[in-house]
VOKE-265929 format. One record per residue (C-alpha): residue number from 1; residue in three letters; x, y, z. Coordinates in Angstrom, 1 decimal. Each point is the difference from the previous one (the first is absolute). Layout:
BEGIN
PT   nr  rest      c1      c2      c3
PT  NUM   ala       X       Y       Z
...
// end
This chain:
BEGIN
PT   nr  rest      c1      c2      c3
PT    1   met    15.8    13.2    -4.5
PT    2   asp    -3.7    -0.8    -0.2
PT    3   lys    -0.8     3.0     2.0
PT    4   glu     2.2     2.2    -2.2
PT    5   thr    -1.5    -1.5    -3.1
PT    6   asn    -3.6     0.6     1.2
PT    7   gly     1.0     3.6     1.0
PT    8   asn     1.4     0.7    -3.4
PT    9   lys    -3.1    -1.5    -1.8
PT   10   ala    -2.3     2.1     2.3
PT   11   phe     2.1     3.1    -0.8
PT   12   phe    -0.2    -0.4    -3.8
PT   13   asn    -3.6    -0.9     0.2
PT   14   ser    -0.7     3.1     2.0
PT   15   val     2.1     2.2    -2.4
PT   16   his    -2.1    -1.4    -2.9
PT   17   thr    -3.2     0.8     2.0
PT   18   leu     1.2     3.6     0.7
PT   19   arg     0.7     0.5    -3.7
PT   20   met    -3.4    -1.1    -0.9
PT   21   arg    -1.6     2.2     2.7
PT   22   ile     1.9     3.0    -1.3
PT   23   lys    -0.9    -0.8    -3.5
PT   24   asp    -3.7    -0.4     0.6
PT   25   gly    -0.2     3.0     2.3
PT   26   thr    -0.9    -1.9     3.2
PT   27   phe     3.2     0.7     1.8
PT   28   lys    -1.7     2.9     1.7
PT   29   glu    -2.3    -2.5     1.7
PT   30   ile     3.1    -1.6     1.6
PT   31   leu     1.2     3.3     1.2
PT   32   asp    -3.5     0.8     1.4
PT   33   asp     0.0    -3.4     1.8
PT   34   trp     3.4     0.9     1.6
PT   35   arg    -1.2     3.4     1.0
PT   36   trp    -2.8    -1.8     1.9
PT   37   ile     2.5    -2.3     1.6
PT   38   phe     2.2     2.9     1.0
PT   39   ser    -3.0     1.7     1.6
PT   40   tyr     0.3    -2.7     2.7
PT   41   ser     3.9    -0.1    -0.1
PT   42   lys     0.2     3.7     0.8
PT   43   arg    -1.6    -0.6     3.4
PT   44   tyr     3.1    -1.9     0.9
PT   45   lys     2.6     2.2    -1.7
PT   46   gly     2.1     0.5     3.2
PT   47   ala     0.3    -3.7     0.5
PT   48   ile     0.7    -0.6    -3.7
PT   49   ala     2.8     2.6     0.1
PT   50   phe     1.5    -1.8     3.0
PT   51   tyr    -0.3    -3.3    -1.9
PT   52   val     1.9     1.5    -2.9
PT   53   phe     2.7     1.3     2.3
PT   54   leu     0.4    -3.4     1.7
PT   55   gly     0.2    -1.8    -3.4
PT   56   ile     2.7     2.3    -1.3
PT   57   phe     1.9    -0.1     3.3
PT   58   ser    -0.2    -3.8     0.1
PT   59   thr     1.2    -0.3    -3.6
PT   60   ser     2.9     2.3     0.6
PT   61   leu     1.0    -2.0     3.1
PT   62   gly    -0.1    -3.2    -2.1
PT   63   leu     2.4     1.5    -2.5
PT   64   val     2.3     1.2     2.8
PT   65   ala     0.0    -3.5     1.4
PT   66   ser     0.9    -1.4    -3.4
PT   67   val     2.9     2.4    -0.5
PT   68   ala     1.2    -0.7     3.6
PT   69   ser    -0.1    -3.7    -0.8
PT   70   lys     2.1     0.6    -3.0
PT   71   tyr     2.7     1.7     2.0
PT   72   met    -0.2    -2.7     2.7
PT   73   ile     0.8    -2.6    -2.6
PT   74   asp     2.8     2.1    -1.4
PT   75   ile     1.4     0.4     3.5
PT   76   ile    -0.2    -3.8     0.7
PT   77   thr     1.7    -0.7    -3.3
PT   78   gly     2.9     2.3     0.8
PT   79   tyr    -1.1     3.6    -0.4
PT   80   gln    -0.3     2.7     2.7
PT   81   arg    -0.1    -2.3     3.0
PT   82   glu     0.3     2.9     2.4
PT   83   lys    -3.6     1.0    -0.8
PT   84   leu    -1.5    -3.4     0.5
PT   85   gly    -1.8     0.9     3.3
PT   86   ile    -1.5     3.1    -1.5
PT   87   phe    -1.5    -1.9    -3.0
PT   88   ile    -1.3    -2.8     2.2
PT   89   ala    -1.8     2.5     2.1
PT   90   leu    -1.3     1.8    -3.1
PT   91   thr    -1.2    -3.2    -1.6
PT   92   leu    -1.7    -1.3     3.1
PT   93   gly    -1.5     3.4     0.8
PT   94   ser    -1.3     0.5    -3.6
PT   95   ala    -1.5    -3.5     0.0
PT   96   ala    -1.7     0.5     3.3
PT   97   phe    -1.4     3.4    -1.0
PT   98   ser    -1.2    -1.4    -3.3
PT   99   leu    -1.7    -2.9     1.7
PT  100   thr    -1.7     2.2     2.5
PT  101   phe    -1.2     2.5    -2.5
PT  102   ser    -1.2    -2.5    -2.5
PT  103   asn    -2.1    -1.7     2.6
PT  104   leu    -1.2     3.4     1.3
PT  105   ile    -1.1     0.7    -3.6
PT  106   lys    -1.9    -3.3    -0.2
PT  107   arg    -1.8     0.9     3.3
PT  108   ile    -0.9     3.5    -1.1
PT  109   thr    -1.1    -1.2    -3.4
PT  110   lys    -2.3    -2.7     1.5
PT  111   lys    -1.5     2.5     2.4
PT  112   leu    -0.6     2.6    -2.7
PT  113   ser    -1.4    -2.7    -2.3
PT  114   ile    -2.5    -1.1     2.6
PT  115   asp    -1.0     3.5     0.8
PT  116   ile    -0.5     1.0    -3.6
PT  117   asn    -1.8    -3.3    -0.8
PT  118   asn    -2.4     0.6     2.9
PT  119   asp    -0.4     3.7    -0.9
PT  120   ile    -0.8    -0.8    -3.6
PT  121   gln    -2.2    -2.9     0.8
PT  122   ala    -2.0     1.9     2.5
PT  123   asp    -0.4     2.9    -2.4
PT  124   ile    -0.9    -2.2    -2.9
PT  125   phe    -2.5    -1.9     2.2
PT  126   asp    -1.8     3.2     0.9
PT  127   gln    -0.1     1.1    -3.6
PT  128   ile    -1.2    -3.4    -1.3
PT  129   ile    -2.7    -0.2     2.6
PT  130   asp    -1.3     3.4    -1.2
PT  131   val     0.0    -0.9    -3.7
PT  132   asp    -3.3     0.0    -1.9
PT  133   trp    -1.7    -3.4     0.1
PT  134   lys    -0.5    -0.4    -3.7
PT  135   ala     3.6     1.1    -0.8
PT  136   ile     1.6    -2.5     2.5
PT  137   asn    -2.2    -2.9    -1.1
PT  138   lys     1.7     0.0    -3.4
PT  139   tyr     3.0    -1.6     1.7
PT  140   ser     0.0    -3.5     1.5
PT  141   asn     0.6    -0.5     3.7
PT  142   gly     3.2    -2.0    -0.8
PT  143   asp     1.4     2.9    -2.1
PT  144   ile    -0.8     2.6     2.7
PT  145   leu     1.7    -2.2     2.7
PT  146   asn     3.0    -0.6    -2.3
PT  147   arg     0.4     3.8    -0.5
PT  148   phe    -0.6     0.8     3.6
PT  149   asn     2.6    -2.5     1.3
PT  150   asn     2.6    -0.8    -2.7
PT  151   asp     0.0     3.3    -1.9
PT  152   val     0.1     2.1     3.2
PT  153   gly     2.8    -2.2     1.3
PT  154   thr     2.0     0.6    -3.2
PT  155   val    -0.5     3.8     0.2
PT  156   ser     0.8     0.2     3.7
PT  157   ser     3.2    -2.0    -0.3
PT  158   asn     1.2     2.3    -2.8
PT  159   ala    -1.4     3.3     1.2
PT  160   ile     2.9     0.5     2.4
PT  161   ser     2.7    -2.2    -1.6
PT  162   trp    -0.2     1.0    -3.6
PT  163   leu     1.6     3.5     0.2
PT  164   pro     2.5    -0.9     2.6
PT  165   ser     0.9    -3.2    -2.0
PT  166   ile     0.7     2.2    -3.1
PT  167   ile     2.3     2.3     1.9
PT  168   ile     1.8    -2.8     1.9
PT  169   ser     0.3    -2.3    -3.0
PT  170   ile     1.4     2.7    -2.3
PT  171   tyr     2.3     1.2     2.8
PT  172   asn     1.2    -3.6     0.6
PT  173   phe     0.5    -0.6    -3.7
PT  174   ile     1.9     3.2    -0.6
PT  175   val     2.4    -0.2     3.0
PT  176   thr     0.7    -3.7    -0.6
PT  177   phe     0.7     0.7    -3.7
PT  178   leu     2.2     2.9     0.8
PT  179   leu     1.9    -2.0     2.6
PT  180   ile     0.8    -2.8    -2.5
PT  181   trp     0.7     2.7    -2.7
PT  182   his     2.5     1.6     2.4
PT  183   tyr     2.0    -3.2     0.2
PT  184   asn    -0.5    -1.4    -3.5
PT  185   lys    -2.2     1.2    -2.9
PT  186   val    -0.1    -3.4    -1.8
PT  187   met    -1.4    -1.7     3.1
PT  188   ser    -2.8     2.6     0.3
PT  189   leu    -1.1    -0.7    -3.6
PT  190   leu     0.1    -3.8     0.5
PT  191   ala    -3.0     0.3     2.4
PT  192   phe    -2.2     1.0    -3.0
PT  193   ala     1.2    -2.7    -2.4
PT  194   ser    -3.4    -1.8     0.2
PT  195   ala    -2.1     3.1    -0.7
PT  196   pro     0.4     0.0    -3.9
PT  197   ile    -0.9    -3.7    -0.2
PT  198   met    -3.0     0.5     2.2
PT  199   leu    -1.1     2.9    -2.3
PT  200   leu     0.2    -2.3    -3.0
PT  201   met    -2.0    -2.7     1.8
PT  202   ser    -2.6     2.3     1.5
PT  203   lys    -2.6    -0.2    -2.8
PT  204   tyr     0.1    -3.8     0.0
PT  205   leu    -0.1    -0.2     3.8
PT  206   ile    -2.9     2.5     0.2
PT  207   thr    -2.1    -1.8    -2.6
PT  208   lys     0.5    -3.5     1.5
PT  209   gln    -0.4     1.3     3.6
PT  210   arg    -3.3     1.7    -0.9
PT  211   glu    -1.3    -3.1    -1.7
PT  212   tyr     0.7    -2.3     2.9
PT  213   ser    -1.1     2.5     2.6
PT  214   lys    -3.3     0.5    -1.7
PT  215   lys    -0.7    -3.7    -0.3
PT  216   val     1.0    -0.6     3.7
PT  217   arg    -2.3     2.9     1.2
PT  218   glu    -2.9    -1.1    -2.1
PT  219   thr     0.2    -3.6     1.2
PT  220   ser     0.5     1.1     3.6
PT  221   ser    -3.1     2.2    -0.3
PT  222   glu    -2.0    -2.9    -1.5
PT  223   met     1.0    -2.2     2.9
PT  224   met    -0.8     2.7     2.6
PT  225   ser    -3.5     0.6    -1.6
PT  226   phe    -0.6    -3.7     0.1
PT  227   glu     1.0    -0.3     3.7
PT  228   val    -2.1     3.1     1.1
PT  229   glu    -3.0    -1.3    -1.9
PT  230   thr     0.4    -3.5     1.4
PT  231   phe     0.3     1.0     3.7
PT  232   tyr    -2.8     2.6    -0.3
PT  233   asn    -2.3    -2.7    -1.4
PT  234   phe     1.3    -2.7     2.3
PT  235   asp    -3.4    -1.1     1.3
PT  236   ala    -1.5    -0.2    -3.5
PT  237   ile     2.9    -2.1    -1.3
PT  238   lys    -0.4    -2.4     2.9
PT  239   ser    -3.7    -0.1    -0.4
PT  240   phe     0.2    -0.9    -3.7
PT  241   gly     2.6    -2.6     0.8
PT  242   ile     2.4     1.3    -2.6
PT  243   met     3.1     0.3     2.2
PT  244   lys     2.0    -2.4    -2.2
PT  245   thr    -0.9     2.0    -3.1
PT  246   tyr     1.5     3.1     1.6
PT  247   gly     3.0    -1.9     1.1
PT  248   val     0.7    -1.0    -3.6
PT  249   lys    -0.4     3.6    -1.1
PT  250   leu     2.5     1.2     2.6
PT  251   arg     2.6    -2.6    -1.1
PT  252   asp    -0.5     1.0    -3.6
PT  253   leu     0.7     3.6     0.9
PT  254   gln     3.0    -1.0     2.1
PT  255   gln     1.5    -1.9    -2.9
PT  256   lys    -0.5     3.0    -2.3
PT  257   phe     1.6     2.3     2.5
PT  258   lys     2.8    -2.5     0.6
PT  259   lys     0.8    -0.2    -3.8
PT  260   ile     0.1     3.7    -0.5
PT  261   ser     2.0     0.6     3.2
PT  262   leu     2.6    -2.6    -1.0
PT  263   glu     0.3     1.5    -3.4
PT  264   his     0.6     3.4     1.6
PT  265   asn     2.4    -1.6     2.5
PT  266   met     2.0    -1.6    -2.9
PT  267   phe     0.2     3.4    -1.8
PT  268   thr     1.2     1.6     3.3
PT  269   ile     2.6    -2.7     0.5
PT  270   lys     1.4     0.3    -3.6
PT  271   thr     0.3     3.8     0.2
PT  272   gly     1.4    -0.3     3.5
PT  273   val     2.6    -2.5    -1.1
PT  274   phe     1.0     2.3    -2.9
PT  275   met     0.3     3.0     2.3
PT  276   ser     1.9    -2.0     2.6
PT  277   ile     2.5    -1.1    -2.6
PT  278   leu     0.2     3.6    -1.2
PT  279   gly     0.5     1.2     3.5
PT  280   met     2.7    -2.7     0.7
PT  281   ile     1.9     1.1    -3.2
PT  282   ile     0.0     3.6     1.2
PT  283   gln     0.9    -1.0     3.5
PT  284   tyr     2.9    -2.1    -1.1
PT  285   thr     1.1     2.6    -2.5
PT  286   ala     0.1     2.6     2.9
PT  287   phe     1.8    -2.5     2.2
PT  288   gly     2.5    -0.8    -2.8
PT  289   tyr     0.6     3.7    -0.6
PT  290   cys     0.6     0.5     3.7
PT  291   leu     2.5    -2.9     0.1
PT  292   tyr     1.8     1.6    -3.0
PT  293   leu     0.2     3.3     1.8
PT  294   leu     1.2    -1.7     3.2
PT  295   trp     2.6    -2.1    -1.9
PT  296   ser     1.3     3.1    -1.8
PT  297   thr     0.1     1.8     3.4
PT  298   gln    -2.4     2.7    -1.1
PT  299   ile    -2.2    -0.7     3.0
PT  300   thr     0.2    -1.5     3.5
PT  301   tyr    -1.9    -2.9     1.4
PT  302   gly    -2.1     2.5     1.9
PT  303   thr    -0.9     1.9    -3.2
PT  304   met    -0.9    -3.3    -1.7
PT  305   thr    -2.4    -0.9     2.8
PT  306   leu    -1.5     3.4    -0.1
PT  307   phe    -0.5    -0.3    -3.8
PT  308   leu    -1.8    -3.3     0.2
PT  309   glu    -2.1     1.0     3.0
PT  310   gln    -1.0     3.4    -1.5
PT  311   arg    -0.8    -1.6    -3.4
PT  312   gly    -2.7    -2.1     1.7
PT  313   arg    -1.1     3.1     1.9
PT  314   leu    -0.2     2.1    -3.2
PT  315   ala    -2.1    -2.8    -1.7
PT  316   asn    -2.4     0.1     2.9
PT  317   ala    -0.1     3.8    -0.1
PT  318   phe    -0.7    -0.1    -3.7
PT  319   asn    -2.9    -2.6     0.6
PT  320   ser    -1.4     2.3     2.7
PT  321   val     0.0     3.0    -2.4
PT  322   ile    -1.6    -1.9    -2.9
PT  323   gly    -2.5    -1.6     2.5
PT  324   ile    -1.4     3.5     0.8
PT  325   ile    -1.9     0.2    -3.3
PT  326   pro    -2.0    -3.3     0.4
PT  327   ser    -0.7     1.1     3.6
PT  328   phe    -1.1     3.4    -1.3
PT  329   leu    -2.4    -1.6    -2.5
PT  330   thr    -1.3    -2.6     2.4
PT  331   ser    -0.9     2.6     2.6
PT  332   ser    -1.6     2.3    -2.6
PT  333   val    -2.2    -2.9    -1.2
PT  334   ser    -1.1    -0.8     3.6
PT  335   ala    -0.6     3.7     0.7
PT  336   his    -2.1     0.3    -3.1
PT  337   arg    -2.1    -3.0     1.0
PT  338   ile    -0.6     1.6     3.4
PT  339   arg    -0.8     3.4    -1.5
PT  340   glu    -2.6    -1.6    -2.2
PT  341   leu    -2.0    -0.9     3.1
PT  342   ile     0.4     3.1     2.0
PT  343   glu    -0.7     2.3    -2.9
PT  344   leu    -3.4    -1.6    -0.6
PT  345   pro    -3.0     2.2     0.6
PT  346   arg    -0.8     0.7     3.6
PT  347   glu    -3.2    -0.7     1.8
PT  348   lys    -2.4     2.9     0.4
PT  349   his     0.2     1.7     3.3
PT  350   ile    -2.5     2.5     1.3
PT  351   pro     1.1     1.5     3.4
PT  352   glu    -3.5     1.3     0.7
PT  353   ser    -1.0    -3.6     0.6
PT  354   glu     1.5     0.2     3.5
PT  355   ala    -2.8     2.5     1.0
PT  356   leu    -2.5    -2.9    -0.4
PT  357   arg     1.5    -1.7     3.1
PT  358   ala    -2.0     2.2     2.3
PT  359   leu    -3.3    -1.1    -1.7
PT  360   ala     0.8    -3.7     0.0
PT  361   arg    -2.6    -0.8     2.8
PT  362   asp    -2.9     1.3    -2.2
PT  363   gly     1.1    -2.3    -2.9
PT  364   phe     0.4     0.8    -3.7
PT  365   glu    -1.9    -0.5    -3.2
PT  366   val     1.8    -1.7    -2.9
PT  367   arg    -1.2     1.4    -3.3
PT  368   phe     0.8    -0.4    -3.7
PT  369   gln    -1.3     2.2    -2.7
PT  370   asp     0.3    -0.8    -3.7
PT  371   val     3.1    -2.1     0.5
PT  372   asp     2.0    -1.5    -2.9
PT  373   phe     3.0    -2.2     0.5
PT  374   ser     2.2    -2.3    -2.1
PT  375   tyr     3.3    -1.7     0.7
PT  376   ser     1.0     0.5    -3.7
PT  377   glu    -1.5     1.5    -3.1
PT  378   asp    -1.6    -3.2    -1.0
PT  379   gln    -1.0    -1.2     3.5
PT  380   arg    -3.0     2.2     1.1
PT  381   val    -1.1    -1.3     3.4
PT  382   ile    -2.4     2.7     1.3
PT  383   ser    -2.1     2.4    -2.1
PT  384   asp    -2.1     3.0     0.9
PT  385   ser    -0.9    -1.5     3.4
PT  386   asp    -1.4     1.3     3.3
PT  387   phe     0.3    -1.4     3.5
PT  388   arg    -1.0     1.0     3.5
PT  389   ala     0.5    -1.6     3.5
PT  390   ser    -1.0     2.0     3.1
PT  391   pro     0.8    -0.3     3.7
PT  392   gly    -1.9    -2.8     1.7
PT  393   glu    -0.5    -2.0    -3.2
PT  394   ile     1.2    -3.2    -1.4
PT  395   val     0.3     0.4    -3.8
PT  396   ala     0.7    -3.0    -2.3
PT  397   leu     1.8    -0.1    -3.3
PT  398   val    -1.0    -3.1    -1.9
PT  399   gly     0.6    -1.4    -3.5
PT  400   pro     2.0    -2.6    -1.9
PT  401   ser     3.7    -0.6     0.7
PT  402   gly     2.3     2.3    -1.9
PT  403   glu    -2.6     2.7    -0.7
PT  404   gly     1.4     2.7     2.3
PT  405   lys    -1.0    -0.5     3.6
PT  406   thr     3.6     0.0     1.2
PT  407   thr     0.7     3.0    -2.2
PT  408   met    -2.7     1.8     1.8
PT  409   ile     1.7    -0.7     3.3
PT  410   arg     3.3     1.3    -1.4
PT  411   leu    -1.8     3.2    -1.1
PT  412   ile    -1.5     0.4     3.4
PT  413   leu     3.4    -0.4     1.7
PT  414   gly     1.6     2.5    -2.4
PT  415   leu     2.5    -2.6    -1.3
PT  416   ile    -1.2     0.9    -3.5
PT  417   tyr    -1.9     3.1    -1.2
PT  418   pro    -2.9     0.6    -2.4
PT  419   glu     0.9     1.1    -3.5
PT  420   gln    -3.3     1.9    -0.1
PT  421   gly    -2.4     0.9     2.8
PT  422   asn     0.6     0.2     3.7
PT  423   ala     0.6    -2.4     2.9
PT  424   phe    -0.2     1.8     3.4
PT  425   leu    -0.9    -0.1     3.7
PT  426   val    -2.7     2.2     1.4
PT  427   ala     0.3     1.0     3.7
PT  428   ser    -2.9     0.8     2.4
PT  429   asp     0.6     3.7    -0.4
PT  430   gly    -0.3    -0.3    -3.8
PT  431   ser     3.7     0.3    -0.8
PT  432   arg     1.4    -2.1    -2.8
PT  433   val     3.4    -1.6    -0.6
PT  434   glu     1.0    -1.9    -3.0
PT  435   met     1.2    -3.6     0.6
PT  436   asn     3.8     0.1     0.4
PT  437   ala     2.9    -1.6     1.9
PT  438   asp    -0.5     2.4     3.0
PT  439   ser    -3.7    -1.1     0.4
PT  440   arg     0.8    -3.7     0.6
PT  441   phe     0.2     0.4     3.7
PT  442   leu    -3.8     0.2     0.0
PT  443   phe    -0.2    -3.6    -1.4
PT  444   ser     0.2    -3.5     1.4
PT  445   tyr     0.5    -2.5    -2.8
PT  446   val    -0.2    -3.8    -0.3
PT  447   pro     1.3    -1.1    -3.4
PT  448   gln    -0.8    -3.1    -2.0
PT  449   gly     2.1    -3.1     0.6
PT  450   asn     2.2    -0.7     3.0
PT  451   ala     1.4     3.2     1.5
PT  452   ile     1.6    -1.6     3.0
PT  453   leu     3.7     0.4     0.5
PT  454   ala     2.5    -2.2     1.9
PT  455   gly     0.3     0.9     3.6
PT  456   thr    -2.5    -0.2     2.9
PT  457   val    -3.7     0.7     0.0
PT  458   ala     0.7     3.2     2.1
PT  459   glu     2.7     1.2    -2.4
PT  460   asn    -2.4    -0.4    -2.9
PT  461   leu    -2.6     2.2     1.7
PT  462   arg     2.5     2.5     1.3
PT  463   met     1.1     0.8    -3.6
PT  464   val    -2.8     2.5     0.0
PT  465   lys     0.2     1.2     3.6
PT  466   glu     3.5    -0.4     1.5
PT  467   asp    -1.1     1.0     3.5
PT  468   ala    -3.0    -2.2     0.2
PT  469   thr    -0.4    -1.7     3.4
PT  470   asp    -0.7    -3.7     0.4
PT  471   ala    -3.5     0.8     1.1
PT  472   glu    -0.7     2.0    -3.2
PT  473   ile     1.3    -2.8    -2.1
PT  474   glu    -2.2    -2.5     1.8
PT  475   glu    -3.0     2.3    -0.6
PT  476   ala     0.7     0.3    -3.7
PT  477   leu     0.3    -3.8    -0.3
PT  478   lys    -3.4    -0.4     1.8
PT  479   ile    -1.6     2.5    -2.4
PT  480   ala     1.4    -2.0    -2.9
PT  481   cys    -1.2    -3.3     1.5
PT  482   ala     3.6    -1.1     0.2
PT  483   trp     0.5    -0.1     3.8
PT  484   asp    -1.6    -3.4     0.4
PT  485   phe     2.9    -1.8    -1.9
PT  486   val     2.8     2.4     0.9
PT  487   ser    -0.7    -0.3     3.7
PT  488   arg     0.5    -3.8    -0.3
PT  489   leu     3.5     0.4    -1.5
PT  490   pro     2.9    -1.0     2.2
PT  491   glu     1.2     3.6     0.4
PT  492   gly    -3.2     1.8    -0.9
PT  493   ile     0.7     3.2    -1.9
PT  494   asn     3.7    -0.6     0.2
PT  495   ser    -0.3    -3.3    -1.9
PT  496   lys     2.1    -0.2    -3.2
PT  497   val    -1.6     0.4    -3.4
PT  498   gly     1.7    -1.6    -3.0
PT  499   glu     0.8     1.7    -3.3
PT  500   arg    -3.3     0.8    -1.9
PT  501   gly    -2.0    -1.1     3.1
PT  502   arg     1.3    -3.6     0.1
PT  503   gly    -1.4    -1.8     3.0
PT  504   phe    -3.4     1.6    -0.4
PT  505   ser    -3.0    -0.8    -2.2
PT  506   glu    -1.0     2.5    -2.7
PT  507   gly    -3.0     1.1     2.1
PT  508   gln     2.2     0.5     3.1
PT  509   ala     2.5     2.0    -1.9
PT  510   gln    -2.8     2.2    -1.4
PT  511   arg    -1.3     0.6     3.5
PT  512   ile     3.5     1.1     1.2
PT  513   ala     0.2     2.3    -2.9
PT  514   ile    -3.4     1.5     0.8
PT  515   ala     1.1     0.4     3.7
PT  516   arg     3.0     2.0    -1.2
PT  517   ala    -2.3     2.3    -1.9
PT  518   val    -2.3     0.2     3.0
PT  519   leu     2.9     1.0     2.3
PT  520   arg     0.9     2.9    -2.3
PT  521   asp    -3.6     1.2     0.7
PT  522   ala    -0.1     2.4    -3.0
PT  523   pro    -3.3     1.6    -1.0
PT  524   ile    -0.1    -1.8    -3.4
PT  525   met     0.3    -3.8    -0.2
PT  526   leu     0.8    -1.7    -3.4
PT  527   leu    -0.5    -3.8    -0.2
PT  528   asp     1.1    -1.4    -3.4
PT  529   glu    -1.4    -3.5     0.0
PT  530   ala     1.1    -0.1     3.6
PT  531   thr    -2.7    -2.3     1.3
PT  532   ser     0.0    -2.5    -2.9
PT  533   ala     1.4    -2.9     2.2
PT  534   leu    -2.3     0.6     2.9
PT  535   asp    -3.3    -1.9     0.7
PT  536   val    -3.2     2.0    -0.3
PT  537   thr    -0.6     0.4     3.7
PT  538   thr     3.6     1.2     0.7
PT  539   glu    -0.1     2.4    -3.0
PT  540   arg    -3.2     1.7     1.1
PT  541   gln     1.3     0.2     3.6
PT  542   val     3.3     1.6    -1.1
PT  543   leu    -1.8     2.7    -2.0
PT  544   arg    -2.4     0.8     2.8
PT  545   asn     2.9     0.3     2.4
PT  546   ile     1.9     2.3    -2.3
PT  547   ile    -3.0     2.4    -0.2
PT  548   arg    -0.6    -0.1     3.7
PT  549   gln     3.7     0.8     0.7
PT  550   arg    -0.6     3.5    -1.4
PT  551   pro    -3.5     1.0    -1.0
PT  552   asn     1.1     2.5    -2.6
PT  553   lys     2.4    -2.4    -1.7
PT  554   thr    -0.4    -0.3    -3.8
PT  555   cys     0.4    -3.6    -1.1
PT  556   ile     0.6    -1.0    -3.6
PT  557   val     0.2    -3.6    -1.0
PT  558   thr     0.7    -1.8    -3.3
PT  559   thr    -1.7    -3.4     0.1
PT  560   his    -1.5    -2.9    -1.9
PT  561   arg    -1.9    -1.1     3.1
PT  562   pro    -3.8     0.5     0.0
PT  563   thr    -0.1     0.1     3.8
PT  564   val     1.8     3.3     0.1
PT  565   leu    -2.4     1.7    -2.4
PT  566   asn    -3.0     0.0     2.2
PT  567   met     2.0     1.7     2.7
PT  568   cys     1.0     2.9    -2.3
PT  569   gln    -1.7     3.4    -0.3
PT  570   arg     1.1     0.2    -3.7
PT  571   val     1.3    -2.4    -2.6
PT  572   tyr     2.0     1.0    -3.0
PT  573   arg     0.6    -2.3    -2.9
PT  574   val     3.4     0.2    -1.9
PT  575   met    -0.4    -1.4    -3.5
PT  576   asn     0.9     1.0    -3.5
PT  577   thr     2.1     2.9     1.3
PT  578   arg    -3.1     1.6     1.7
PT  579   val    -0.7     0.4     3.7
PT  580   thr    -3.8     0.0     0.4
PT  581   glu    -2.0     0.2     3.2
PT  582   leu    -2.6    -2.7     0.3
PT  583   ser    -3.5     0.5     1.3
PT  584   glu    -1.3    -1.9     3.0
PT  585   glu    -1.9    -2.3    -2.4
PT  586   glu     3.1    -0.6    -2.1
PT  587   ser     2.0    -0.7     3.1
PT  588   gly    -2.6    -2.4     1.1
PT  589   his     0.0    -1.8    -3.3
PT  590   met     3.8    -0.2     0.1
PT  591   val    -0.2    -1.7     3.4
PT  592   met    -2.6    -2.5    -1.4
PT  593   asp     2.3    -0.6    -3.0
PT  594   phe     2.8    -0.9     2.3
// end
């Protein structure tokens, strides 16, 4: 009865939600969400139609088997014995067909669910990847992953089953009801005896269920946030020696969650007991009524068995019908959460960027003119600034942390765009293309922090060039001054790398990341604090090797290291929202200041 109780509570809760949506005018959003879901469903309309056919056919065979069982019982108890063989064959045949088709439906549903899930996930993945950087960064990574996995899973599981479930459930309910009605009208009405009581209880159940669900979700989220934060900062917690403190915090949260969960559990038990007693009363009432009809010879033993069996079937059919609305709402919520991501603004694409590929050997000039940029209205980062880096040059961006150096790199990559002014590439023939998503193939990039992924050294490098040979990987490692330690690994370039570069020092991880950028061999190299963990000699050698790799390469570095500055043709300071080119004398003073 717990399942039935929860289904009824979900139904009344969903009806209440639908009323509120209709009242506040947001019901159209639900319909829009389902139109989006059906845009995927219609790709499988043939299979869905077949699924509906199988469901109706299986339900019909089940009813035939039930009626045949009734007659078998009647035959055994003294009626129409001459037809026993026919009804045995009919019963067994119907049961076999029903079993076969029900399992066939499960198989088809599973296959379609996987296909749609993969279809939607792949489609959503492509769209999320192409979303504007500023827009997508308003969402946390955990939220995006939750939508991408859980919400897509909810949508895919309902995209093919919702409409067939409506048709099959309603068909099952109607034919079962009509079958009982055909034999006895009172018995058909007894199946709904609990509905008025549930309607009276619905407001109380909804209110209490919401309260407990909210508390459980909030506490669960609090625990999850604590766990994520703890394991992300695992090294710091161990270093500070505060493991016991965090152990106490975890136990406090566990006790809080335990208390709320047990309160919720007790509420569920109490309501479950009430509904179980109610169900038993109705069940025994139906049984007693059947005994009365049997005693008064108004029905046979077979008809009594049919009544009791179909009463349970009718209750299940009713639960299936009312369960459609919660499923309808749950899917629309998940669809809405997915649509929020894919309807975000797209990245800027300029197809003309592809024409620059033919001019890659000559290199490109990176140029900013009167650029303004801010992440929000009250967070101006770059104001009225110019910048230039030409082929064959190493150009540095220096300045205090948090002043905008990484923002400049994002502008160069076309991840973000100037609010005023222009950021563009100038080719050797004088043609210009604004920074955009389609111009990124001209860049090699080494970001701040550890950019090494779990896998092998070779797999990390082949991310940017899938067909790279072992010899090319070895050469890139040599240019990045990484071959000396990679060659000593047990399996060389095929040695395993742990998550976030575990197993390597910070300097080694940086050199592997630089080697990856070198292997890409793009005409413009961006190094965002990429040599901060290298010693001075290695740092200078790496930069020289990069320039020698391709004489016309444009190399842009953000740095705090003075040793880089005297290798640069130009130095720009990013401070107080302005990007200012320093004179040779100012650059020299900056080196001395370091």
